[in-house]
MIMI-103168 format. One line per field, with one value per residue (C-alpha): residue number from 0; residue in one letter; x, y, z. Coordinates in nm, 4 decimals. Each point is the difference from the previous one (the first is absolute). Layout:
N
paba: (NUM ...);
lumro: (a ...);
px: (X ...);
py: (Y ...);
pz: (Z ...);
END
This chain:
449
paba: (0 1 2 3 4 5 6 7 8 9 10 11 12 13 14 15 16 17 18 19 20 21 22 23 24 25 26 27 28 29 30 31 32 33 34 35 36 37 38 39 40 41 42 43 44 45 46 47 48 49 50 51 52 53 54 55 56 57 58 59 60 61 62 63 64 65 66 67 68 69 70 71 72 73 74 75 76 77 78 79 80 81 82 83 84 85 86 87 88 89 90 91 92 93 94 95 96 97 98 99 100 101 102 103 104 105 106 107 108 109 110 111 112 113 114 115 116 117 118 119 120 121 122 123 124 125 126 127 128 129 130 131 132 133 134 135 136 137 138 139 140 141 142 143 144 145 146 147 148 149 150 151 152 153 154 155 156 157 158 159 160 161 162 163 164 165 166 167 168 169 170 171 172 173 174 175 176 177 178 179 180 181 182 183 184 185 186 187 188 189 190 191 192 193 194 195 196 197 198 199 200 201 202 203 204 205 206 207 208 209 210 211 212 213 214 215 216 217 218 219 220 221 222 223 224 225 226 227 228 229 230 231 232 233 234 235 236 237 238 239 240 241 242 243 244 245 246 247 248 249 250 251 252 253 254 255 256 257 258 259 260 261 262 263 264 265 266 267 268 269 270 271 272 273 274 275 276 277 278 279 280 281 282 283 284 285 286 287 288 289 290 291 292 293 294 295 296 297 298 299 300 301 302 303 304 305 306 307 308 309 310 311 312 313 314 315 316 317 318 319 320 321 322 323 324 325 326 327 328 329 330 331 332 333 334 335 336 337 338 339 340 341 342 343 344 345 346 347 348 349 350 351 352 353 354 355 356 357 358 359 360 361 362 363 364 365 366 367 368 369 370 371 372 373 374 375 376 377 378 379 380 381 382 383 384 385 386 387 388 389 390 391 392 393 394 395 396 397 398 399 400 401 402 403 404 405 406 407 408 409 410 411 412 413 414 415 416 417 418 419 420 421 422 423 424 425 426 427 428 429 430 431 432 433 434 435 436 437 438 439 440 441 442 443 444 445 446 447 448);
lumro: (m s k l a q g g s a t s s p v t r a a e a p l v l t t e p p r p l g l w s q l a m w g n l g v s l f g p l t g a l v a m t v g s l w g a v g a i i v g c l i g g l l l a g s a c f g a v t g a p s m v s l r g l l g r r a s t v p t a l n i f q n i g w a t m e i i v i a t t a a y i l g p q w r l p f v i i g g v l a t l m a i r p l g t v r l l r k i m i w l v l a c s v y l f v q v l m q p a t p i d a s a a s g f w p g v d l a v a g v v s f a p l a a d y a r h s r t r l a a a g g a g i g y g l a a i g y y t l g v f a v v h l p g a a d g d r l i g a l v a l p a g g i a l a i l m i d e v d e a f a n i y s t t m s v q n l v g r a d r r v v a v g v g l l a m l l a a l l d f g q y q s f l y l i g s v f v p l f s v a a a d f f w i s r q r w d v s d r a p f r l a p v l a w a c g f v a y q l i y p g d v p g w s a l w t s v r d a i g f t a p s w l g s s v g a i v v s i g a m v i l g s l s r a l a r r);
px: (1.2627 0.0011 -0.1215 -0.2763 -0.1416 0.0517 -0.1667 0.2839 0.1645 0.2599 0.3560 0.2770 0.2615 0.3444 -0.0366 0.2220 -0.0135 -0.1878 -0.2640 -0.3365 -0.3533 -0.0995 -0.2069 -0.2591 -0.1594 0.1416 0.3594 0.1264 0.0688 0.3505 0.0357 0.2529 -0.1902 0.1229 -0.1506 0.1551 -0.1139 -0.3567 0.0021 0.1114 -0.2534 -0.2957 0.1134 -0.0072 -0.3430 -0.1227 0.1153 -0.2898 -0.1729 -0.3166 0.1467 -0.0563 -0.3481 -0.0796 0.1520 -0.2104 -0.3103 0.1008 0.0461 -0.3473 -0.1491 0.1581 -0.0200 0.3212 0.3714 0.1346 -0.3115 0.0552 0.3691 -0.0960 -0.2599 0.2626 0.2496 -0.2578 -0.1424 0.3396 0.1025 -0.3080 0.0332 0.3760 -0.0472 -0.2448 0.2305 0.2942 -0.2048 -0.0985 0.3674 0.0716 -0.2332 0.2392 0.3168 -0.1204 -0.1776 0.2085 -0.3281 -0.1404 -0.2884 -0.2947 0.1678 0.0648 -0.3761 -0.0418 0.1114 -0.2782 -0.2920 0.0986 0.1186 -0.3335 -0.1318 0.3225 -0.0982 -0.2711 0.2342 0.2474 -0.2459 -0.0865 0.3679 0.0718 -0.2826 0.1168 0.3661 -0.0756 -0.2185 0.2608 0.2780 -0.2175 -0.0606 0.3736 0.0703 -0.2726 0.1648 0.3384 -0.1476 -0.2059 0.3024 0.2000 -0.2805 0.0137 0.3744 0.0471 -0.3428 -0.3136 0.1475 0.2394 -0.2715 -0.0232 0.3774 0.0435 -0.2761 0.2158 0.3308 -0.1340 -0.1674 0.3034 0.2386 -0.2310 -0.0340 0.3759 0.0456 -0.2606 0.1952 0.3078 -0.1510 0.3042 0.2208 -0.2480 0.0339 0.3772 -0.0491 -0.2365 0.2458 0.3065 -0.1298 -0.3639 -0.0265 0.2551 -0.1562 -0.3415 0.1224 0.1596 -0.3158 -0.2191 0.2006 -0.0028 -0.3783 -0.0589 0.2213 -0.1633 -0.3513 0.0786 0.1473 -0.3377 -0.2513 -0.2288 -0.3800 -0.2416 -0.1549 -0.3685 -0.1654 -0.3574 -0.0233 0.2240 -0.1260 0.2561 0.3310 -0.0785 -0.1373 0.3334 0.1815 -0.2112 0.1206 0.3642 -0.0547 -0.1682 0.2872 0.2636 -0.2021 -0.0662 0.3496 -0.0637 -0.1121 0.3396 0.2335 0.0830 0.0781 0.3259 0.0462 0.0289 0.3491 0.0964 0.2877 -0.1914 -0.3550 0.1261 0.1518 -0.3231 -0.2232 0.2308 0.0559 -0.3701 -0.1436 0.2692 0.1023 -0.3482 -0.1434 0.2581 -0.0219 -0.3787 0.0134 0.2323 -0.2023 -0.3421 0.1338 0.1284 -0.3578 -0.1210 0.2544 -0.0816 -0.3633 0.1194 0.2669 -0.1042 -0.3166 -0.2378 0.1867 -0.3072 -0.1432 0.1729 -0.0191 0.2036 0.2503 0.2561 -0.0209 0.0609 0.3142 0.1227 -0.0394 0.2568 0.3525 0.1606 -0.3019 -0.0272 0.3499 -0.0679 -0.3327 0.1613 0.2339 -0.2885 -0.1992 0.2795 -0.0033 -0.3768 0.0791 0.0912 -0.3607 -0.1224 0.2747 -0.1145 -0.3572 0.1012 0.2389 -0.2510 -0.2578 0.2378 0.0393 -0.3781 -0.0382 0.2474 -0.2324 -0.2463 0.2541 0.3155 0.2105 -0.0911 0.3183 -0.0141 0.1851 -0.2719 -0.2711 0.1808 0.0143 -0.3707 -0.0952 0.2240 -0.1530 -0.3520 0.0760 0.1470 -0.3038 -0.2396 0.2021 -0.0062 -0.3697 -0.2061 -0.1120 0.0433 -0.1827 -0.2883 0.2067 0.2093 -0.3095 -0.0049 0.3682 -0.0684 -0.2874 0.2344 0.2513 -0.2645 0.0192 0.3680 0.0000 -0.2021 0.1595 0.3560 -0.1102 -0.1429 0.3150 0.2262 -0.2105 -0.0030 0.3644 0.1450 -0.2618 -0.1980 0.2258 0.3254 0.1697 -0.0741 -0.1964 -0.0475 0.0554 -0.0051 -0.2541 -0.1535 -0.0699 -0.3448 -0.2897 -0.0259 -0.3383 0.0995 0.2158 -0.2695 -0.2628 0.2324 0.0783 -0.3725 -0.0549 0.2697 -0.1270 -0.3564 0.1282 0.1907 -0.3047 -0.2344 0.2363 0.0742 -0.2013 0.1948 -0.1442 -0.0217 -0.3538 -0.2179 0.2528 -0.0104 -0.3797 -0.0097 0.2105 -0.1732 -0.3320 0.1481 0.1309 -0.3407 -0.1780 0.2048 0.0007 0.3779 0.1553 0.3791 0.1486 0.1497 0.3398 0.0177 0.1847 -0.0813 0.3550 0.0656 -0.3407 0.0494 0.3463 -0.1305 -0.3026 0.2062 0.2745 -0.2498 -0.2109 0.3047 0.1356 -0.3393 -0.0936 0.3539 0.0331 -0.3357 0.0980 0.3324 -0.1700 -0.2528 0.2783 0.1743 -0.3080);
py: (-1.4264 -0.3768 -0.2466 -0.1005 0.3473 0.0043 -0.3349 -0.2429 -0.2684 0.1210 -0.1006 -0.0653 0.2568 -0.0358 -0.0809 -0.0585 -0.2870 0.2252 0.0990 0.0722 0.0198 0.3426 0.2241 0.0923 -0.1813 0.2270 -0.1058 -0.3029 -0.2970 -0.1413 -0.3699 -0.1544 -0.3225 -0.3261 -0.3467 -0.0853 0.3249 -0.0612 -0.3678 0.0978 0.2804 -0.2058 -0.3004 0.2142 0.1340 -0.3565 -0.0922 0.1247 -0.1047 0.0132 -0.2904 -0.2772 0.1396 -0.0304 -0.3489 -0.1113 0.1246 -0.1896 -0.3169 0.0250 0.0833 -0.2965 -0.2427 -0.1954 0.0602 -0.0709 0.1311 0.3316 0.0051 -0.0711 0.2784 0.2414 -0.0886 0.0352 0.3213 0.1616 -0.0950 0.1696 0.3011 0.0197 0.0204 0.2875 0.1739 -0.0382 0.1515 0.2927 0.0622 0.0258 0.3008 0.2049 -0.1338 0.0947 0.3309 0.1260 0.0910 -0.1069 -0.2466 0.2391 0.2345 -0.2921 -0.0699 0.3225 -0.2080 -0.2509 0.2204 0.3544 0.2833 0.0865 -0.3535 -0.1092 0.2163 -0.2528 -0.2923 0.2552 0.1174 -0.3603 -0.0909 0.2886 -0.1185 -0.3619 0.0736 0.2116 -0.2828 -0.2684 0.2159 0.0276 -0.3754 -0.0679 0.2305 -0.1801 -0.3358 0.1337 0.1354 -0.3147 -0.2241 0.2209 -0.0333 -0.3810 0.0007 0.2823 0.0538 0.2024 0.3250 0.0036 0.0186 0.3818 0.0615 -0.2409 0.1719 0.3123 -0.1805 -0.1948 0.3053 0.2258 -0.2560 -0.0682 0.3721 0.0570 -0.2895 0.1539 0.3270 -0.1885 -0.2899 -0.0942 0.0153 -0.2384 -0.2410 -0.0007 -0.0735 -0.2885 -0.1440 0.0186 -0.0908 -0.0906 -0.2730 -0.2152 0.0469 -0.0768 -0.3182 -0.1243 0.0661 -0.1587 -0.3223 -0.0104 0.0428 -0.2689 -0.2481 0.0741 -0.0331 -0.3295 -0.1418 0.0226 -0.2894 -0.0026 -0.0174 -0.0228 0.3177 0.0409 -0.0244 0.0449 0.3569 -0.0501 0.1401 -0.1441 0.0412 0.2980 0.2283 -0.0642 0.0972 0.3140 0.1051 -0.0409 0.1916 0.2865 0.0253 0.0365 0.2197 0.2420 0.1381 0.0621 0.3616 0.0642 -0.1805 0.2760 0.2442 -0.1922 -0.1552 0.3490 0.0008 -0.3312 -0.0198 -0.2428 -0.1274 -0.3572 0.0919 0.1719 -0.2913 -0.2646 0.1866 0.0513 -0.3263 -0.2373 0.1882 0.0586 -0.3243 -0.2254 0.1867 -0.0212 -0.3736 -0.0445 0.2006 -0.1205 -0.3552 0.0791 0.0826 -0.3327 -0.1960 0.2087 -0.1154 -0.3617 0.0207 0.2762 -0.0333 0.2886 0.1385 -0.0469 0.2978 0.3004 0.1995 -0.2679 -0.0890 0.2691 -0.1018 -0.3637 0.1003 0.2129 -0.3012 -0.2004 -0.0286 0.3386 0.0725 0.3443 0.0894 -0.1166 0.1815 0.3134 0.0103 -0.0666 0.2688 0.2457 -0.1181 0.0590 0.3714 -0.0242 -0.0955 0.3172 0.1947 -0.1343 0.1100 0.3449 0.0601 -0.1215 0.2351 0.2868 -0.1252 -0.0154 0.3529 0.1170 -0.1265 0.2583 0.2723 -0.0565 0.2562 -0.1197 -0.0686 -0.3712 0.0558 0.2306 -0.2395 -0.2957 0.1749 0.0813 -0.3552 -0.1521 0.2157 -0.0875 -0.3746 0.0162 0.1860 -0.2509 -0.2961 0.1445 0.0860 -0.2267 -0.3613 -0.1161 -0.3334 0.1142 0.2560 -0.2826 -0.1100 0.3410 -0.0371 -0.3346 0.1611 0.2678 -0.2725 -0.1647 0.3098 -0.0531 -0.3711 0.0575 0.3403 -0.1283 -0.3065 0.2366 0.2112 -0.3002 -0.1149 0.3482 0.0811 -0.3207 -0.0939 0.3044 0.3023 -0.1930 0.1764 0.3499 0.2025 0.3768 0.0914 0.3768 0.2542 -0.0171 -0.3753 -0.0511 -0.1963 -0.3598 -0.1725 -0.3617 -0.0463 0.1613 -0.2424 -0.2980 0.1122 0.0270 -0.3539 -0.1392 0.1909 -0.1222 -0.3567 0.0319 0.1280 -0.2618 -0.2779 0.1468 0.3047 0.0245 0.0733 0.3798 0.0826 0.1345 -0.0627 -0.3765 0.0008 0.2062 -0.2445 -0.3016 0.1412 0.0626 -0.3553 -0.1358 0.2198 -0.1329 -0.3559 -0.0231 -0.2533 -0.0082 -0.3505 -0.1016 -0.0500 0.3512 0.2741 0.3682 0.1155 -0.2747 0.0535 0.3767 -0.0398 -0.2300 0.2212 0.3223 -0.1260 -0.1564 0.3161 0.2216 -0.2157 -0.0026 0.3647 0.1259 -0.1915 0.1344 0.3536 -0.0313 -0.1411 0.2854 0.2565 -0.1380 0.0323);
pz: (-3.5273 0.0562 -0.2578 0.2385 -0.0312 -0.3778 -0.0623 -0.0637 0.2052 0.2441 -0.0716 0.2412 0.0794 0.1554 0.3705 0.2943 0.2449 0.2399 -0.2569 0.1556 -0.1363 -0.1366 0.2245 -0.2628 -0.2914 -0.2695 0.0722 -0.1904 0.2286 0.0466 -0.0843 0.2398 0.0791 -0.1489 0.0293 0.3368 0.1625 -0.1128 0.0946 0.3509 0.0275 -0.1208 0.1987 0.3134 -0.0901 -0.0487 0.3508 0.2070 0.3190 -0.2094 -0.2020 0.2586 0.0651 -0.3717 -0.0115 0.2962 -0.1791 -0.3157 0.2082 0.1487 -0.3398 -0.1814 0.2919 -0.0567 0.0502 -0.3464 -0.1719 0.1771 -0.0964 -0.3611 0.0050 0.1337 -0.2732 -0.2785 0.1452 0.0522 -0.3535 -0.1473 0.2268 -0.0586 -0.3769 0.0385 0.2482 -0.2395 -0.2810 0.2223 0.0781 -0.3725 -0.0231 0.2111 -0.1596 -0.3481 0.0656 0.2922 0.1711 0.3389 0.0014 0.0043 -0.2484 -0.2339 0.0001 -0.1957 -0.2968 0.0652 0.1037 -0.0876 0.2242 0.1578 0.0347 0.1723 0.2971 0.0951 0.0799 0.1379 0.2654 0.0897 0.0199 0.2367 0.2252 -0.0277 0.0713 0.3056 0.1275 -0.0553 0.1462 0.3084 0.0054 -0.0254 0.2940 0.1955 -0.0754 0.1152 0.3229 0.0651 -0.0467 0.2367 0.2544 -0.0297 0.0605 0.2536 0.1541 -0.0842 0.1348 -0.2974 -0.2646 -0.0216 0.0118 -0.2916 -0.1941 0.0211 -0.0606 -0.2989 -0.1526 0.0409 -0.1495 -0.2953 -0.0670 0.0088 -0.2431 -0.2321 -0.0011 -0.1340 -0.2003 -0.2075 0.3082 0.1620 -0.2917 0.0491 0.3710 -0.0741 -0.2509 0.2228 0.3439 0.0515 -0.2639 0.1833 0.3438 -0.1441 -0.1703 0.3223 0.2043 -0.2655 -0.0035 0.3796 0.0213 -0.2619 0.1851 0.3350 -0.1406 -0.1734 0.3221 0.1749 -0.0096 -0.3035 0.0007 -0.2963 -0.1395 0.0817 -0.3413 0.1218 -0.1375 -0.3054 -0.3299 -0.2416 -0.1792 -0.2243 0.2720 0.1744 -0.3203 -0.0073 0.3452 -0.1029 -0.3251 0.1833 0.2492 -0.2717 -0.2365 0.2860 -0.0692 -0.3719 0.0636 0.1625 -0.2397 -0.2487 0.2827 0.0481 -0.3446 -0.1517 0.1552 -0.1623 -0.2475 -0.2223 -0.0343 0.0471 0.3363 0.1008 -0.1005 0.1442 0.3240 0.0643 -0.1290 0.1255 0.3154 0.1339 -0.1371 0.1672 0.3310 -0.0062 -0.0715 0.2965 0.2493 -0.1116 0.0308 0.3497 0.0925 -0.1409 0.2018 0.3075 -0.0251 -0.0105 0.2716 0.2432 0.2103 -0.0536 -0.3020 -0.2202 0.1872 -0.1584 0.3218 0.1793 -0.2737 0.0879 0.3652 -0.0972 -0.1927 0.2897 0.2313 -0.2017 0.1468 -0.0682 -0.2187 0.1539 -0.1174 -0.3553 -0.0101 0.1423 -0.2996 -0.2371 0.1786 -0.0775 -0.3603 -0.0041 0.0033 -0.3683 -0.0782 0.1676 -0.1802 -0.3375 0.0609 0.1249 -0.2900 -0.2579 0.1473 -0.0772 -0.3566 -0.0414 0.1350 -0.2637 -0.2730 0.1301 0.0881 -0.2007 0.1867 0.3500 0.1997 0.0823 0.3303 0.1318 -0.1157 0.1622 0.3370 -0.0163 -0.0995 0.2666 0.2732 -0.1160 -0.0060 0.3526 0.1286 -0.1550 0.1302 0.3519 0.0128 -0.2201 -0.0155 -0.3574 0.0217 -0.2211 -0.1890 -0.1442 -0.1945 -0.1692 -0.0882 -0.1661 -0.1887 -0.1329 -0.0845 -0.2175 -0.2205 -0.0761 -0.0882 -0.3203 -0.0639 -0.0142 -0.1954 -0.2602 0.0184 -0.0662 -0.2956 -0.1514 0.0657 -0.1461 -0.2619 -0.1145 0.0533 -0.0458 0.2938 -0.1328 0.2533 0.0130 0.3671 -0.0482 0.1239 -0.3495 0.0043 -0.1609 0.1465 -0.1252 0.0122 -0.0715 0.3145 0.2163 -0.1317 0.0442 0.3550 0.0726 -0.1330 0.2298 0.3015 -0.0536 -0.0366 0.3277 0.1897 -0.1448 0.1049 0.3428 0.1141 0.3266 0.3410 0.0118 0.1194 -0.2781 -0.2763 0.0455 0.0060 -0.3211 -0.1994 0.1496 -0.1217 -0.3465 -0.0085 0.0988 -0.2543 -0.2932 0.1325 0.0297 0.2354 0.0154 -0.0128 0.3353 -0.1647 -0.1487 0.1883 -0.0440 -0.0806 -0.2544 -0.1580 -0.0178 -0.1556 -0.2740 -0.0781 0.0076 -0.2296 -0.2400 -0.0138 -0.0585 -0.2801 -0.1752 0.0557 -0.0580 -0.3256 -0.1213 0.0959 -0.1792 -0.3108 -0.0069 0.0394 -0.3095 -0.2227);
END
């Protein structure tokens, strides 16, 4: 029986170069991934066609070129630190992300974020396939949208069946193609005439930071799924935090410069079209579109890891095929304009959760978590998580009908008005960490009496 099942941290075992992730949770994971492999993997994941869209939104939120770039750097630094900490959970325990949360919340309570993460990952896998198909339609014509839904979904599913083989592919080939295309797009964008950013609807520097933080932290629920295969915790933390953080800075900044240099790029729906219209922009975006498949792969594979927290002996290959088929079907049939608001709402659950997890793991529990089926319920992290979630909603209740109105009424009832400079992610991180340090320290002190 594996140490995951017994309650300890999994240890590495001798592996070959072709080592692959275990099929079920109760098998100890191989650890073939060094720093370079994880830098390449996370760098590829950070290169996303969603990146320029996020950067354009930061530009319009801040209202100035260099202010937006500064907000991106600060936000990606904060988010990168939290992502690096989340990667350490897997490197130390040998458990996937949702399984590692047993050590924070307890076995039964960990099923709550697990269910939300399954829902979130299926949604984002679908969104990634939609982006792939939409980009293909821009380049080749609208008749190619459905074929690329199928192509993108099939490729992502195959990659999820062999995740460590995919990491080797990203390290050896895709990282270099992606770097070349990225440099080319930057040069082409900067060669176009510049115009000032419209600051009429700007809300300030820190809301822009908040957008960048949220984009990076959105991968925290996935980090340990890959870091559990890391040779060392330093390689896991460095690969995730530095690899993804630098890539996100680059691609968010590309979106900022696109707003300045490409007419119409401030409108997210037209930004991809503006990039395609650059000289040979279609070729560069075609390569990036192919690289976008790894984003869908990550969400499909992490869905399988979350399912295994509920059913430890579920074969991840079977789950991956089912999730991939579902994501393709949704991408082909549904309009996700409003659904994206629900995905951001679910994401607001994980910003405070993984802030609490980092505070507990490194400060309160000192990197000793019980990730077994017998992991006991822990009240202090649940309360700290609730504090962070409430803070997030009070600062930004979102725009989901009903839910937004509920939190707006709560905010009005208690007379709370969020400062214009305060972002919801940053606020939730500060409240969550502070609450966990206080409540965790009190709980530890009471346990010693």
